[in-house]
BALOBA-1460 file (C-alpha; in Angstrom, 3 decimals):
// residues 297
<rec num="1" residu="x" x="7.303" y="-33.794" z="-44.505"/>
<rec num="2" residu="x" x="4.793" y="-36.537" z="-45.654"/>
<rec num="3" residu="x" x="0.729" y="-34.898" z="-45.885"/>
<rec num="4" residu="x" x="-2.308" y="-36.071" z="-47.138"/>
<rec num="5" residu="x" x="-3.854" y="-33.945" z="-49.836"/>
<rec num="6" residu="x" x="-7.532" y="-33.326" z="-50.502"/>
<rec num="7" residu="x" x="-11.109" y="-32.551" z="-49.419"/>
<rec num="8" residu="x" x="-10.428" y="-34.415" z="-45.790"/>
<rec num="9" residu="x" x="-6.995" y="-32.114" z="-44.941"/>
<rec num="10" residu="x" x="-9.002" y="-28.589" z="-46.235"/>
<rec num="11" residu="x" x="-11.766" y="-29.817" z="-44.035"/>
<rec num="12" residu="x" x="-9.039" y="-30.031" z="-41.279"/>
<rec num="13" residu="x" x="-7.493" y="-26.670" z="-41.784"/>
<rec num="14" residu="x" x="-11.202" y="-24.415" z="-41.669"/>
<rec num="15" residu="x" x="-12.025" y="-26.862" z="-38.904"/>
<rec num="16" residu="x" x="-8.964" y="-25.778" z="-36.911"/>
<rec num="17" residu="x" x="-9.160" y="-22.199" z="-38.018"/>
<rec num="18" residu="x" x="-12.488" y="-22.094" z="-37.104"/>
<rec num="19" residu="x" x="-11.790" y="-23.438" z="-33.595"/>
<rec num="20" residu="x" x="-9.178" y="-20.640" z="-32.888"/>
<rec num="21" residu="x" x="-11.550" y="-17.754" z="-34.243"/>
<rec num="22" residu="x" x="-14.299" y="-18.870" z="-32.068"/>
<rec num="23" residu="x" x="-12.583" y="-17.866" z="-28.689"/>
<rec num="24" residu="x" x="-14.447" y="-15.701" z="-26.576"/>
<rec num="25" residu="x" x="-14.134" y="-14.757" z="-22.633"/>
<rec num="26" residu="x" x="-15.450" y="-16.918" z="-19.958"/>
<rec num="27" residu="x" x="-18.505" y="-16.353" z="-18.804"/>
<rec num="28" residu="x" x="-18.361" y="-15.406" z="-14.806"/>
<rec num="29" residu="x" x="-17.775" y="-18.561" z="-12.042"/>
<rec num="30" residu="x" x="-20.065" y="-20.254" z="-9.709"/>
<rec num="31" residu="x" x="-18.134" y="-21.488" z="-6.852"/>
<rec num="32" residu="x" x="-19.220" y="-23.994" z="-4.358"/>
<rec num="33" residu="x" x="-16.942" y="-24.469" z="-1.355"/>
<rec num="34" residu="x" x="-17.752" y="-27.525" z="0.965"/>
<rec num="35" residu="x" x="-15.434" y="-28.069" z="3.195"/>
<rec num="36" residu="x" x="-12.348" y="-26.353" z="5.306"/>
<rec num="37" residu="x" x="-9.019" y="-25.833" z="2.764"/>
<rec num="38" residu="x" x="-6.994" y="-24.577" z="5.168"/>
<rec num="39" residu="x" x="-7.298" y="-27.890" z="7.374"/>
<rec num="40" residu="x" x="-7.417" y="-29.674" z="4.178"/>
<rec num="41" residu="x" x="-3.966" y="-28.413" z="2.855"/>
<rec num="42" residu="x" x="-2.686" y="-28.416" z="6.516"/>
<rec num="43" residu="x" x="-2.718" y="-32.661" z="6.309"/>
<rec num="44" residu="x" x="-2.597" y="-33.137" z="2.286"/>
<rec num="45" residu="x" x="-0.779" y="-30.214" z="1.093"/>
<rec num="46" residu="x" x="-1.376" y="-27.449" z="-1.649"/>
<rec num="47" residu="x" x="-3.707" y="-28.356" z="-4.279"/>
<rec num="48" residu="x" x="-1.847" y="-29.995" z="-7.625"/>
<rec num="49" residu="x" x="-3.288" y="-29.822" z="-11.338"/>
<rec num="50" residu="x" x="-3.907" y="-32.919" z="-12.771"/>
<rec num="51" residu="x" x="-5.124" y="-35.245" z="-15.264"/>
<rec num="52" residu="x" x="-8.578" y="-36.506" z="-14.825"/>
<rec num="53" residu="x" x="-7.037" y="-39.686" z="-17.195"/>
<rec num="54" residu="x" x="-4.672" y="-40.024" z="-15.357"/>
<rec num="55" residu="x" x="-6.469" y="-40.067" z="-11.781"/>
<rec num="56" residu="x" x="-9.460" y="-42.405" z="-13.278"/>
<rec num="57" residu="x" x="-6.623" y="-45.268" z="-15.130"/>
<rec num="58" residu="x" x="-4.061" y="-44.977" z="-12.106"/>
<rec num="59" residu="x" x="-6.090" y="-43.925" z="-8.975"/>
<rec num="60" residu="x" x="-3.981" y="-45.860" z="-6.249"/>
<rec num="61" residu="x" x="-0.439" y="-43.418" z="-7.349"/>
<rec num="62" residu="x" x="-2.598" y="-40.271" z="-6.582"/>
<rec num="63" residu="x" x="-3.510" y="-41.524" z="-3.174"/>
<rec num="64" residu="x" x="-4.393" y="-39.115" z="-0.312"/>
<rec num="65" residu="x" x="-3.062" y="-36.505" z="-3.206"/>
<rec num="66" residu="x" x="-4.758" y="-32.507" z="-3.400"/>
<rec num="67" residu="x" x="-6.069" y="-32.538" z="-6.728"/>
<rec num="68" residu="x" x="-7.799" y="-30.033" z="-9.484"/>
<rec num="69" residu="x" x="-9.362" y="-31.600" z="-12.492"/>
<rec num="70" residu="x" x="-12.005" y="-30.648" z="-15.013"/>
<rec num="71" residu="x" x="-14.587" y="-32.540" z="-16.803"/>
<rec num="72" residu="x" x="-18.258" y="-32.226" z="-17.145"/>
<rec num="73" residu="x" x="-20.457" y="-32.971" z="-14.043"/>
<rec num="74" residu="x" x="-22.795" y="-35.924" z="-13.976"/>
<rec num="75" residu="x" x="-24.915" y="-37.515" z="-10.814"/>
<rec num="76" residu="x" x="-24.064" y="-40.876" z="-10.142"/>
<rec num="77" residu="x" x="-26.410" y="-42.081" z="-7.232"/>
<rec num="78" residu="x" x="-28.923" y="-39.878" z="-7.322"/>
<rec num="79" residu="x" x="-28.592" y="-38.072" z="-3.402"/>
<rec num="80" residu="x" x="-25.293" y="-39.041" z="-2.743"/>
<rec num="81" residu="x" x="-22.805" y="-39.098" z="-6.046"/>
<rec num="82" residu="x" x="-21.553" y="-37.723" z="-8.337"/>
<rec num="83" residu="x" x="-19.064" y="-38.303" z="-11.356"/>
<rec num="84" residu="x" x="-16.712" y="-35.921" z="-13.390"/>
<rec num="85" residu="x" x="-15.949" y="-37.724" z="-16.783"/>
<rec num="86" residu="x" x="-13.695" y="-35.986" z="-19.762"/>
<rec num="87" residu="x" x="-13.661" y="-38.012" z="-23.242"/>
<rec num="88" residu="x" x="-13.480" y="-41.664" z="-22.048"/>
<rec num="89" residu="x" x="-12.041" y="-40.882" z="-18.498"/>
<rec num="90" residu="x" x="-14.449" y="-41.202" z="-15.530"/>
<rec num="91" residu="x" x="-14.224" y="-39.688" z="-11.415"/>
<rec num="92" residu="x" x="-16.337" y="-40.631" z="-9.008"/>
<rec num="93" residu="x" x="-17.050" y="-37.557" z="-6.398"/>
<rec num="94" residu="x" x="-17.861" y="-37.651" z="-2.922"/>
<rec num="95" residu="x" x="-19.632" y="-34.140" z="-1.537"/>
<rec num="96" residu="x" x="-18.819" y="-34.191" z="2.147"/>
<rec num="97" residu="x" x="-22.151" y="-33.999" z="3.400"/>
<rec num="98" residu="x" x="-25.689" y="-34.992" z="1.973"/>
<rec num="99" residu="x" x="-26.214" y="-31.877" z="2.634"/>
<rec num="100" residu="x" x="-24.098" y="-30.355" z="-0.197"/>
<rec num="101" residu="x" x="-25.330" y="-32.619" z="-2.784"/>
<rec num="102" residu="x" x="-28.463" y="-30.121" z="-3.112"/>
<rec num="103" residu="x" x="-26.363" y="-27.537" z="-4.126"/>
<rec num="104" residu="x" x="-23.520" y="-29.418" z="-6.243"/>
<rec num="105" residu="x" x="-26.509" y="-30.568" z="-8.419"/>
<rec num="106" residu="x" x="-26.965" y="-27.554" z="-9.495"/>
<rec num="107" residu="x" x="-23.744" y="-27.190" z="-11.627"/>
<rec num="108" residu="x" x="-24.466" y="-30.960" z="-13.027"/>
<rec num="109" residu="x" x="-23.853" y="-30.636" z="-16.973"/>
<rec num="110" residu="x" x="-21.753" y="-27.887" z="-16.699"/>
<rec num="111" residu="x" x="-17.709" y="-28.206" z="-17.242"/>
<rec num="112" residu="x" x="-16.318" y="-27.684" z="-13.714"/>
<rec num="113" residu="x" x="-13.022" y="-27.234" z="-11.920"/>
<rec num="114" residu="x" x="-13.143" y="-29.681" z="-9.214"/>
<rec num="115" residu="x" x="-10.399" y="-29.640" z="-5.923"/>
<rec num="116" residu="x" x="-9.833" y="-32.287" z="-3.628"/>
<rec num="117" residu="x" x="-8.593" y="-35.499" z="-2.417"/>
<rec num="118" residu="x" x="-8.439" y="-38.573" z="-4.117"/>
<rec num="119" residu="x" x="-9.221" y="-42.274" z="-2.874"/>
<rec num="120" residu="x" x="-9.233" y="-45.490" z="-4.529"/>
<rec num="121" residu="x" x="-12.393" y="-47.480" z="-3.224"/>
<rec num="122" residu="x" x="-12.178" y="-50.344" z="-1.044"/>
<rec num="123" residu="x" x="-13.664" y="-53.527" z="-2.313"/>
<rec num="124" residu="x" x="-14.531" y="-54.180" z="1.451"/>
<rec num="125" residu="x" x="-13.544" y="-52.594" z="4.754"/>
<rec num="126" residu="x" x="-14.729" y="-53.013" z="8.408"/>
<rec num="127" residu="x" x="-15.228" y="-52.107" z="11.666"/>
<rec num="128" residu="x" x="-12.152" y="-50.705" z="13.543"/>
<rec num="129" residu="x" x="-10.740" y="-48.862" z="16.780"/>
<rec num="130" residu="x" x="-10.005" y="-45.357" z="15.859"/>
<rec num="131" residu="x" x="-8.910" y="-42.975" z="18.702"/>
<rec num="132" residu="x" x="-8.704" y="-39.951" z="16.170"/>
<rec num="133" residu="x" x="-13.039" y="-39.962" z="15.630"/>
<rec num="134" residu="x" x="-15.787" y="-39.512" z="18.035"/>
<rec num="135" residu="x" x="-16.881" y="-43.140" z="19.762"/>
<rec num="136" residu="x" x="-13.451" y="-44.440" z="18.968"/>
<rec num="137" residu="x" x="-14.377" y="-46.743" z="16.273"/>
<rec num="138" residu="x" x="-14.685" y="-46.186" z="12.466"/>
<rec num="139" residu="x" x="-14.780" y="-47.617" z="9.217"/>
<rec num="140" residu="x" x="-10.996" y="-48.191" z="7.519"/>
<rec num="141" residu="x" x="-11.554" y="-45.513" z="5.125"/>
<rec num="142" residu="x" x="-12.886" y="-42.643" z="7.854"/>
<rec num="143" residu="x" x="-9.844" y="-43.748" z="10.415"/>
<rec num="144" residu="x" x="-7.114" y="-43.538" z="7.444"/>
<rec num="145" residu="x" x="-8.544" y="-39.962" z="6.592"/>
<rec num="146" residu="x" x="-10.788" y="-38.526" z="9.931"/>
<rec num="147" residu="x" x="-11.692" y="-35.383" z="7.849"/>
<rec num="148" residu="x" x="-13.044" y="-36.767" z="5.018"/>
<rec num="149" residu="x" x="-15.953" y="-38.771" z="5.186"/>
<rec num="150" residu="x" x="-16.309" y="-42.528" z="4.831"/>
<rec num="151" residu="x" x="-15.561" y="-44.365" z="1.430"/>
<rec num="152" residu="x" x="-18.031" y="-46.690" z="0.139"/>
<rec num="153" residu="x" x="-16.983" y="-49.953" z="-0.978"/>
<rec num="154" residu="x" x="-16.278" y="-50.316" z="-4.723"/>
<rec num="155" residu="x" x="-19.207" y="-51.673" z="-7.125"/>
<rec num="156" residu="x" x="-18.549" y="-52.834" z="-10.386"/>
<rec num="157" residu="x" x="-20.116" y="-49.997" z="-12.404"/>
<rec num="158" residu="x" x="-18.748" y="-47.069" z="-10.798"/>
<rec num="159" residu="x" x="-15.776" y="-45.686" z="-10.879"/>
<rec num="160" residu="x" x="-12.309" y="-47.305" z="-9.656"/>
<rec num="161" residu="x" x="-10.745" y="-43.528" z="-8.224"/>
<rec num="162" residu="x" x="-12.406" y="-41.549" z="-6.241"/>
<rec num="163" residu="x" x="-11.815" y="-37.646" z="-5.127"/>
<rec num="164" residu="x" x="-13.916" y="-36.127" z="-2.242"/>
<rec num="165" residu="x" x="-14.896" y="-32.174" z="-2.932"/>
<rec num="166" residu="x" x="-13.610" y="-29.530" z="-1.278"/>
<rec num="167" residu="x" x="-13.808" y="-27.358" z="-3.668"/>
<rec num="168" residu="x" x="-16.162" y="-26.979" z="-7.643"/>
<rec num="169" residu="x" x="-16.424" y="-24.134" z="-9.932"/>
<rec num="170" residu="x" x="-18.743" y="-23.605" z="-12.744"/>
<rec num="171" residu="x" x="-15.495" y="-23.175" z="-15.858"/>
<rec num="172" residu="x" x="-18.510" y="-21.069" z="-17.755"/>
<rec num="173" residu="x" x="-19.091" y="-23.130" z="-20.373"/>
<rec num="174" residu="x" x="-22.209" y="-24.343" z="-18.806"/>
<rec num="175" residu="x" x="-25.100" y="-26.129" z="-21.204"/>
<rec num="176" residu="x" x="-25.323" y="-22.823" z="-23.481"/>
<rec num="177" residu="x" x="-21.756" y="-22.828" z="-24.408"/>
<rec num="178" residu="x" x="-20.679" y="-26.474" z="-24.336"/>
<rec num="179" residu="x" x="-18.463" y="-25.198" z="-27.666"/>
<rec num="180" residu="x" x="-16.486" y="-22.966" z="-26.337"/>
<rec num="181" residu="x" x="-12.855" y="-24.522" z="-25.871"/>
<rec num="182" residu="x" x="-9.528" y="-23.809" z="-23.781"/>
<rec num="183" residu="x" x="-8.904" y="-20.417" z="-23.960"/>
<rec num="184" residu="x" x="-6.162" y="-19.218" z="-26.017"/>
<rec num="185" residu="x" x="-2.244" y="-18.586" z="-25.140"/>
<rec num="186" residu="x" x="-2.594" y="-15.244" z="-26.543"/>
<rec num="187" residu="x" x="-5.331" y="-14.400" z="-24.509"/>
<rec num="188" residu="x" x="-4.282" y="-16.291" z="-21.017"/>
<rec num="189" residu="x" x="-0.760" y="-15.225" z="-20.842"/>
<rec num="190" residu="x" x="1.927" y="-17.860" z="-20.425"/>
<rec num="191" residu="x" x="2.402" y="-17.463" z="-16.852"/>
<rec num="192" residu="x" x="-1.463" y="-17.132" z="-15.907"/>
<rec num="193" residu="x" x="-2.001" y="-20.280" z="-18.089"/>
<rec num="194" residu="x" x="0.942" y="-22.086" z="-16.041"/>
<rec num="195" residu="x" x="-0.768" y="-20.799" z="-12.674"/>
<rec num="196" residu="x" x="-4.187" y="-22.071" z="-13.967"/>
<rec num="197" residu="x" x="-2.955" y="-25.442" z="-14.786"/>
<rec num="198" residu="x" x="-5.638" y="-25.754" z="-17.235"/>
<rec num="199" residu="x" x="-5.025" y="-26.540" z="-20.801"/>
<rec num="200" residu="x" x="-4.814" y="-23.453" z="-23.692"/>
<rec num="201" residu="x" x="-4.491" y="-23.919" z="-27.146"/>
<rec num="202" residu="x" x="-1.424" y="-22.299" z="-28.518"/>
<rec num="203" residu="x" x="-0.805" y="-21.045" z="-31.930"/>
<rec num="204" residu="x" x="2.575" y="-20.921" z="-33.325"/>
<rec num="205" residu="x" x="5.490" y="-21.565" z="-35.857"/>
<rec num="206" residu="x" x="6.726" y="-25.131" z="-35.611"/>
<rec num="207" residu="x" x="10.435" y="-24.679" z="-35.441"/>
<rec num="208" residu="x" x="11.758" y="-28.516" z="-35.371"/>
<rec num="209" residu="x" x="14.083" y="-30.056" z="-33.112"/>
<rec num="210" residu="x" x="15.518" y="-26.734" z="-31.812"/>
<rec num="211" residu="x" x="16.401" y="-26.110" z="-35.036"/>
<rec num="212" residu="x" x="16.759" y="-22.006" z="-34.627"/>
<rec num="213" residu="x" x="18.205" y="-21.895" z="-31.545"/>
<rec num="214" residu="x" x="15.140" y="-20.358" z="-29.752"/>
<rec num="215" residu="x" x="15.586" y="-21.974" z="-26.438"/>
<rec num="216" residu="x" x="18.864" y="-23.048" z="-24.764"/>
<rec num="217" residu="x" x="19.831" y="-26.922" z="-26.347"/>
<rec num="218" residu="x" x="20.430" y="-27.395" z="-22.594"/>
<rec num="219" residu="x" x="16.727" y="-26.832" z="-21.666"/>
<rec num="220" residu="x" x="15.600" y="-29.678" z="-23.690"/>
<rec num="221" residu="x" x="13.992" y="-32.668" z="-21.879"/>
<rec num="222" residu="x" x="13.620" y="-35.572" z="-24.124"/>
<rec num="223" residu="x" x="15.031" y="-36.412" z="-27.702"/>
<rec num="224" residu="x" x="11.243" y="-35.728" z="-28.773"/>
<rec num="225" residu="x" x="10.732" y="-32.219" z="-27.443"/>
<rec num="226" residu="x" x="10.245" y="-30.378" z="-30.307"/>
<rec num="227" residu="x" x="10.001" y="-26.393" z="-30.607"/>
<rec num="228" residu="x" x="6.865" y="-23.865" z="-31.552"/>
<rec num="229" residu="x" x="7.393" y="-20.212" z="-31.462"/>
<rec num="230" residu="x" x="4.160" y="-18.435" z="-30.309"/>
<rec num="231" residu="x" x="3.245" y="-14.870" z="-30.078"/>
<rec num="232" residu="x" x="4.137" y="-15.049" z="-26.987"/>
<rec num="233" residu="x" x="7.425" y="-16.399" z="-26.860"/>
<rec num="234" residu="x" x="9.555" y="-20.336" z="-27.756"/>
<rec num="235" residu="x" x="7.724" y="-23.265" z="-25.812"/>
<rec num="236" residu="x" x="9.207" y="-26.522" z="-25.839"/>
<rec num="237" residu="x" x="6.414" y="-29.128" z="-27.102"/>
<rec num="238" residu="x" x="6.518" y="-32.438" z="-24.871"/>
<rec num="239" residu="x" x="4.288" y="-35.579" z="-25.048"/>
<rec num="240" residu="x" x="3.316" y="-35.200" z="-28.597"/>
<rec num="241" residu="x" x="5.134" y="-35.515" z="-31.586"/>
<rec num="242" residu="x" x="4.065" y="-33.046" z="-34.509"/>
<rec num="243" residu="x" x="1.954" y="-35.295" z="-35.924"/>
<rec num="244" residu="x" x="-2.418" y="-35.343" z="-35.830"/>
<rec num="245" residu="x" x="-4.924" y="-35.719" z="-38.769"/>
<rec num="246" residu="x" x="-3.305" y="-36.186" z="-42.313"/>
<rec num="247" residu="x" x="-0.098" y="-34.930" z="-41.358"/>
<rec num="248" residu="x" x="3.640" y="-35.293" z="-40.171"/>
<rec num="249" residu="x" x="6.326" y="-32.351" z="-39.863"/>
<rec num="250" residu="x" x="9.918" y="-33.840" z="-39.398"/>
<rec num="251" residu="x" x="11.586" y="-31.955" z="-36.706"/>
<rec num="252" residu="x" x="15.551" y="-32.821" z="-38.538"/>
<rec num="253" residu="x" x="13.841" y="-30.817" z="-41.447"/>
<rec num="254" residu="x" x="14.129" y="-27.439" z="-42.037"/>
<rec num="255" residu="x" x="11.780" y="-26.929" z="-44.495"/>
<rec num="256" residu="x" x="8.926" y="-27.598" z="-42.101"/>
<rec num="257" residu="x" x="9.806" y="-25.069" z="-40.109"/>
<rec num="258" residu="x" x="7.902" y="-22.892" z="-42.468"/>
<rec num="259" residu="x" x="4.363" y="-24.491" z="-41.456"/>
<rec num="260" residu="x" x="2.000" y="-24.159" z="-38.433"/>
<rec num="261" residu="x" x="1.000" y="-25.646" z="-35.903"/>
<rec num="262" residu="x" x="-2.326" y="-25.246" z="-33.067"/>
<rec num="263" residu="x" x="-1.444" y="-26.902" z="-29.771"/>
<rec num="264" residu="x" x="-4.127" y="-28.095" z="-27.010"/>
<rec num="265" residu="x" x="-1.992" y="-28.367" z="-23.578"/>
<rec num="266" residu="x" x="-0.693" y="-27.332" z="-20.793"/>
<rec num="267" residu="x" x="2.187" y="-25.190" z="-19.288"/>
<rec num="268" residu="x" x="4.406" y="-25.262" z="-17.109"/>
<rec num="269" residu="x" x="7.156" y="-23.450" z="-16.715"/>
<rec num="270" residu="x" x="10.542" y="-24.664" z="-14.627"/>
<rec num="271" residu="x" x="13.845" y="-22.180" z="-13.901"/>
<rec num="272" residu="x" x="11.972" y="-19.249" z="-16.494"/>
<rec num="273" residu="x" x="11.587" y="-22.291" z="-19.099"/>
<rec num="274" residu="x" x="8.577" y="-22.832" z="-20.818"/>
<rec num="275" residu="x" x="7.136" y="-26.305" z="-21.620"/>
<rec num="276" residu="x" x="3.683" y="-27.240" z="-22.988"/>
<rec num="277" residu="x" x="2.431" y="-31.042" z="-22.095"/>
<rec num="278" residu="x" x="0.272" y="-31.308" z="-25.593"/>
<rec num="279" residu="x" x="-2.587" y="-33.747" z="-25.819"/>
<rec num="280" residu="x" x="-3.387" y="-32.812" z="-29.252"/>
<rec num="281" residu="x" x="-1.705" y="-30.855" z="-32.171"/>
<rec num="282" residu="x" x="-3.385" y="-29.589" z="-35.572"/>
<rec num="283" residu="x" x="-1.937" y="-28.080" z="-38.870"/>
<rec num="284" residu="x" x="-3.490" y="-24.558" z="-39.387"/>
<rec num="285" residu="x" x="-3.162" y="-21.910" z="-41.721"/>
<rec num="286" residu="x" x="-0.664" y="-18.865" z="-41.088"/>
<rec num="287" residu="x" x="-2.405" y="-15.998" z="-39.939"/>
<rec num="288" residu="x" x="-2.600" y="-13.785" z="-41.870"/>
<rec num="289" residu="x" x="-1.413" y="-10.741" z="-39.020"/>
<rec num="290" residu="x" x="1.919" y="-13.623" z="-38.440"/>
<rec num="291" residu="x" x="4.863" y="-13.404" z="-40.765"/>
<rec num="292" residu="x" x="7.408" y="-16.429" z="-40.376"/>
<rec num="293" residu="x" x="10.345" y="-15.921" z="-38.635"/>
<rec num="294" residu="x" x="13.243" y="-16.654" z="-40.375"/>
<rec num="295" residu="x" x="15.968" y="-19.756" z="-39.113"/>
<rec num="296" residu="x" x="19.357" y="-18.293" z="-38.921"/>
<rec num="297" residu="x" x="21.769" y="-20.494" z="-40.819"/>
């Protein structure tokens, strides 16, 4: 293992430990429904959790997908459109009707979960014959998706991808609790975390490239995947190496299995095997009430 030392690393360890200790139960959510979900699911299928950044950067891939994303709610155009952001990623939100705007605006500035249908904004569109709508003609975006409101044409300052809102829920983080992070895996449980599709914080002992044979060898998806032994059992960590600010662990070095990590990511269960799609990894001290599990020879 190669690791930087000094005040910066001490601050990192103290900060990540404090973040884990600061988890508190989420406040009751506020849920706003703006469309008939049965009709939407009949046409677009069941909702699937997706990363906001993926939709923002590759909206055409998710065209007409029924998704759930999370981020901070902002007003994009007063009385017309919202946006949802997560870091630098931003997607336009379109209410089903102008009457929905007032109710949805109550959640501006809050962390929200949004379900809806992804559509990219057209550069321009024209009115076309459309038997599926009243009057027999409509803008192309309305004719392509008769259940949804028409799309506006793209503007230079707007996100390229949009989500037409089906439901919106306050995640219970609001303005007064902005510092609260994702729930811990220990509090949520693996199955519940997988079903929710929301990021969690998983802390545990680094087990390298399955060096301790915690999981079936055949369940490894990619050569770069590695194992984290959590209080909820072992999980494969995918999409991110065992490294972060000031440290890099070696998946092939058994000596590094004495280290403890905190991983932020989403849980997926396939064939009974748990996978954690990581977005961030931090080095943390071993918890006082935890003992290191031995790695068999």
